[in-house]
N, C-alpha and C positions, 0 to 999 in steps of 0.2 A: 253215865252215857249221855245222858242229855247234857249235863254241864260240859263234858270233853266235845260234844258237837257244838254246843254254843260256845265255847271258848276258842277252839280250833278249827273245826270243820266250815262253820258259816262262815268266819271272815276269809277263810282262805279261797272259799266259793265266791263270796263277793269279790274278792281281789281279782280272782281268775276271770271274772265276767266283765269286771271293769277295764282289765287289761286288753280284753277281746273287743270291746266296745270303742276302747282309744284305738286299737290298732285299726277296724273297719273303718273310723272317722278318719284317720290319717291315711288310708288308701283310697277313700274317696275323695278327699282333698287331693292328693294326687294326681287321681284321674280328672279332676276336672281341670287342674292344671295342664294335665297334657292335653285333655280338649282343647282348651284355648290354645296352646300352641301349635297343636294340628289345624286349628281354624286359621292362624296366623300365616301358616305355611300355606294353607289353602289358598287364603285373598292374595299372597304372593304370586302364587300361580296362576290366578285368574287376571291380576293386575299384567303378567308377563303374555299372557294369551290376548289379552286385550288389545296390548301394544301391540304384538305381532299383527292381529286383525286391522289395525289402525294403519299401520305400516303397509300392508298389502293393499288398502283401500286408497292411500296415496298413490301408490305404484298405478293402480288402474287409473285414477284420476289423471294423474300426468299422461299416461298412454292415450287416453280418450281426447285429451285438450291438443296433443299433437296431430292426431289423425285428423281434427276438425279444422287445422288450419292448415291443412294441406289440399293441393288443389285435387279436381275431381279426377283428373288422369292417373294419379298415384292411389286413389280409392280403393282399387282392388290390392295393390300390394301392402295398402295399410291395413286393410281389412285382415289379411293373414299375418301381419305382424302383430295386431291387437291381439289375435287368437294366439298367437305363440306369447305375448306378454301376460295375458290372463292366465295361460297355462302354467307361464313361470311363476307368477303373482301368486296362483292357487298352491303351486310347489313350495314356494317360500314359507307359505302360512301354514302349510302341512310341516315343513321342516321346523319351523320357530315352534309350533305346537308340539312336535316331537322333542325338539330340545328342551323347552320348558318342562314337559312331563318328566323327561329323562333327568332333568336337574332336581325336580320334588321327589321325583320316586326313591331315593336313597334315603333321603330324610325321612318322608312319611313311612317307610319301611322300618327304620329305626325306631320312630316314636311309636309306632304299631307294636313292635316287639316289646319295648320298654314298659309300654302301658299293659300288654298282657302279663308280661312277668310280676310287674307291682301290683296287678289286680288281683290275680290266682297264684303267684309264686310259681309259674312253671313256665320255662323257657321254651318258648314255640318253636314248630321245624319253621328254620328259614324259608324253604319253599313254600309253605302254606302262607306265611306273611306276605311272601312277593306275590302268591297269586291273588291275596286278597287285597290288597292295594292295588295291584293291575286293574284287577275287576273294577273297584272303587273309582277309580281315575277315567277308565272307558265309562263309568254312568255318568260322570261329570262332564266329561267333553262330547259324549252324544248328545 
C-alpha cells in the first residue's frame, strides 16, 4: 500500500498541485494585464476630460475678452451675453464629459466582465457589470 501511494498517489497529487499553482499564476498575470489595460483606458478618459475643460476655459476667456473691449453703453447687454456664454460653456463641458464617459463606458464594461470571467471563471450578469462601472465612473468624475 505504501509503495502504491509512493509510486502513484503522491506524484498525481504533486502534479495536480503544480497544475493548480500554474493556473493561479496565469490568472494573476492576466489580471495584472487587464488592470494595466484598464488604467490606460482611464488615462485616455482623463485626457479627454482635461481637453474638454481646457476647451471650455478657452471659450470663457474669449467671451470675457470680447466683453472688456466693448464700450460701457453695451455693458448690460454684454453681461447677459456672458451669462449665456458661460451657461453654454458649462453645457459644453457637461456634454464633453458625458461623451467621454459614454465612449469609455462600453470598453470599461467589457474589460470588467472579462476580468471577472478570467479571475473566477463565472460570467457576471451584464446589468451588474454596467452598474459597477457606472458607479466607478461617477466616483471618478465627482
